[in-house]
N, C-alpha and C positions, 0 to 999 in steps of 0.2 A: 068470284070465289072469295068470300069473306072469311077471315080467320077469327076464331073465337078464342080469346085469351082470358083466362081467369087470373085476377090479381088478388091474392089473399091479403087481407088486412088493409085494403085501400079505404074501405068505409070508416074504419077506426082512425086512420091517418087523417081523413077528411074532417071527421068530428074533432080531432085534436087541433087541427088548424083553425077551425071555426071558433073553438073555445079560446084558443090563444089570441085570435083576432079580437075577441070581445074583451079580454083582460088586458091586452097590451096597451091600448090607448090610455086607460086609466093609470097604469103604472108609469108610462112615459110622461103623461101630463103632471103627475105627482113629482117625478124627478125634475122636470123642467121648472116647475113652480118653486121647488126647494132651492135650486141653484139661482133662480131669478131673485128670490128673496135675499139670498146670501150676497149677490152682486149689489142689490139695492142697499143693503145695510153697509157694505163696504164703501159705496159711493157717498152715502150720507155721512159716513165717518170721515172721509178724506176731502170732501168738498170744502174750499175755503169759505170762511164767514167774514163778511164785511165788518171791520171793527174800527173804521175811521170816524170822523166827526159826523154827527147826524145830518142827513140831507133830506130834502123833501122827497117823499115817495120811496126812500130806501130804508128798509128795516133790516136789522141783522138777522140772518138765517132764512131769508126768503128763498134763496136758491136751494138750500138744504131741505126745506120743507116741500119743494116743488117736485121732487123725484117720485114717480109713481111706477108701480109694477102692473103691467097689463096682463090680462089672461092669455092663455095659450090660444094662438090663432093658427088655423089650418090654411095651407097654401097647396096649390097644384092638386086639387081634388082630394085633399086629406093625406097626402103622402109626406108633406113637410110640416112640422110643428115648430112654432116660434113663440118665444116669450120675450117681452120687451121691457126694458127699464128706460123710462122716458121722463124728461123734465118739461113742465108747463111754463117755466119762466122764460120770458122773451130774451133774456141775456145769457142763457145757459151756454149757447154755442160760443159766445165770446170768451167765457171763462174756460171752456173745454179746449178750444183750439187757439186762443189768443187772437189779437187783432192789432192792426197798425194804429198808432196814435197820431191823429191829424188835428192840428189846431188852426184856427182862422182868426185874424184880427177883424173886428167888426167896426164899421164906421157909423157914426150917428148922423142923422140928417139934421136939417136946420131946426125942425120942431123938437129935437131931443130924442126922437125915437130911432131905433135901429133901421138902417136902410134895408130895403128888400135885398135878400141875397140871391145871386143869380144861380148858385148851385147849392145843393144840400151837402151836409158834412159827409155822408156816406159816399157821395159821388166824388168828393174832393180827393179821396184816396186813390182814385183811378186816373187822376190828372198827371200829365208829364211835369217835369221839374219847372219848365218855363211857365206852364199854365198855373202851377201852384203859386209861383212868385207873382203872377199877374193878379190872382184872386186873393193873395195874402195867406195862403194855406202853408203851414209848415209841418213837416213830419217829425214826430218826436220819438221814433223808434217803434218797437213792438212790445206788447204786454206779454207776460209769461203765459204759456199754455199749460194747463194743469193735467189734462188727459185723465181725469178721474174715472170716467166710464170705461175707457180703454184698459186702464190698469186693473180695475175691479174685475172685468171680464177675463183678462189674462190670468189673474190670480185664481179665479174659480174654475178655469177651464180644465186644469189637470185633474182636479178632484171629480169634476163632472164626467170626464172621459173614463176615469176609473170606475165610477158608479154605473155609467152606461154599459160598460163591458160586463159588469156584474149582472145587470138586468138582462142583457142579451144571453149570458150563460144560463141564467135562471129560466128564461123562455125556452132555450134549447133543451134544458133538462126536463121541462114540463112536456115537451113534444115527444120525448122518448117514451115508447110504449112498452 
């Protein structure tokens, strides 16, 4: 015995949901891109610029120019939307998080060239104290971590959450029949 239940207005509600599903991604993408651009501007404003003596391969402002905003990317079947602010500079992570300063004394061979080093500088930071002494590596402390990306995202987060709530209210208002 099957029961037959009529639901009034279900077709209209289904149409409203489909209409909302079509409009929502565009609104959400627009909101994400707006705040992604705001975070990118803040990072470019706060990132330190090298102002020391000219060195080979280092030009002032290379890090500042390297920050790019990537388009909205979908994850988990389109349920999660992400926008990224990313740097192409190979030294960006060193400025963002800081690093240990490790120096090594290099010895010259008989022909005047530097002797082959047994370890690279990056690996020297992982050595124990006695190993560093053996290879002549000295720790000079740590560089300052600037955390420019982190601070930019924290600064824009409150405004983003407020505008996301407004968008959600607008969507709910559109669903009311």
